[in-house]
C-alpha positions as CSV (number, residue, x, y, z in Angstrom):
1,M,0.0,0.2,-0.5
2,E,1.6,3.3,-0.7
3,R,2.1,5.6,2.0
4,W,1.8,9.5,2.3
5,S,5.1,11.2,2.9
6,P,5.0,14.5,2.3
7,P,7.7,16.9,2.1
8,V,8.6,18.0,5.4
9,E,10.0,21.3,4.5
10,L,7.8,24.5,3.7
11,S,7.7,25.8,-0.1
12,R,7.5,29.9,-0.3
13,Q,3.6,29.6,-1.0
14,E,3.1,27.7,2.3
15,Q,5.7,30.3,4.2
16,A,3.0,32.6,2.7
17,L,0.3,30.8,4.0
18,M,2.1,30.2,7.4
19,K,2.2,33.8,8.7
20,R,-1.1,34.5,7.8
21,L,-2.9,32.4,10.1
22,T,-4.9,33.5,13.0
23,R,-4.6,32.5,16.7
24,V,-8.2,30.8,15.7
25,R,-6.2,29.2,12.3
26,A,-3.2,27.6,15.1
27,L,-3.8,24.3,14.3
28,F,-3.3,24.0,11.0
29,G,-0.4,25.3,11.1
30,F,0.7,23.4,13.6
31,L,-0.3,20.4,11.8
32,R,1.7,21.3,8.6
33,L,4.7,21.8,10.6
34,H,4.8,18.3,12.7
35,R,2.8,16.1,10.0
36,H,5.6,13.8,8.9
37,E,6.1,13.1,12.8
38,L,2.2,12.5,13.8
39,F,2.4,10.3,11.0
40,D,5.8,8.7,11.3
41,A,6.6,4.3,9.3
42,T,5.4,3.4,12.5
43,F,1.9,4.8,13.2
44,Q,1.3,4.5,9.6
45,E,1.7,0.8,9.6
46,Q,-1.4,1.0,12.2
47,L,-3.4,2.4,10.2
48,E,-2.5,0.5,6.9
49,G,-3.5,-2.9,9.2
50,M,-6.8,-1.0,9.9
51,Y,-7.6,-1.4,6.3
52,R,-9.1,-4.7,5.0
53,T,-7.2,-7.1,2.6
54,T,-10.0,-8.4,0.4
55,G,-8.7,-6.2,-2.9
56,A,-12.3,-5.0,-2.8
57,G,-12.8,-2.0,-3.9
58,E,-11.6,1.2,-5.1
59,P,-7.7,1.5,-4.5
60,P,-7.1,2.5,-1.1
61,H,-5.8,6.3,-0.4
62,P,-3.0,6.2,2.0
63,P,-4.0,5.9,5.5
64,A,-2.5,9.5,7.0
65,L,-4.0,11.3,3.5
66,M,-6.6,9.7,5.1
67,C,-6.4,10.6,8.8
68,M,-5.6,14.4,7.7
69,V,-7.9,14.6,5.7
70,T,-10.7,14.1,8.8
71,L,-8.7,16.0,11.2
72,L,-8.9,20.0,8.4
73,K,-12.5,18.4,8.1
74,R,-13.3,18.3,12.1
75,C,-11.7,20.8,12.4
76,G,-13.7,23.0,9.6
77,W,-11.4,23.4,6.5
78,P,-14.7,24.7,4.6
79,S,-16.3,22.3,2.2
80,I,-15.4,21.4,-1.5
81,A,-19.4,22.3,-1.8
82,A,-18.5,25.8,0.3
83,L,-15.6,25.9,-2.3
């Protein structure tokens, strides 16, 4: 199964966005800065163990990526319909 391995270093665009985050959106900045620590190889292996292995359905997305999306949605990231 594919693992999520996002870049650790901030891009120029991400650096500009980080400066604009307010106290209300500080969690987004925290998650961006620490995602490589939160979703290390050990934790990603544990997340992979939760997937079923029947092969039925669509190919799975990386579990750590799905976990990050869930965190962002629960913290108030706008839905696609709102964009």
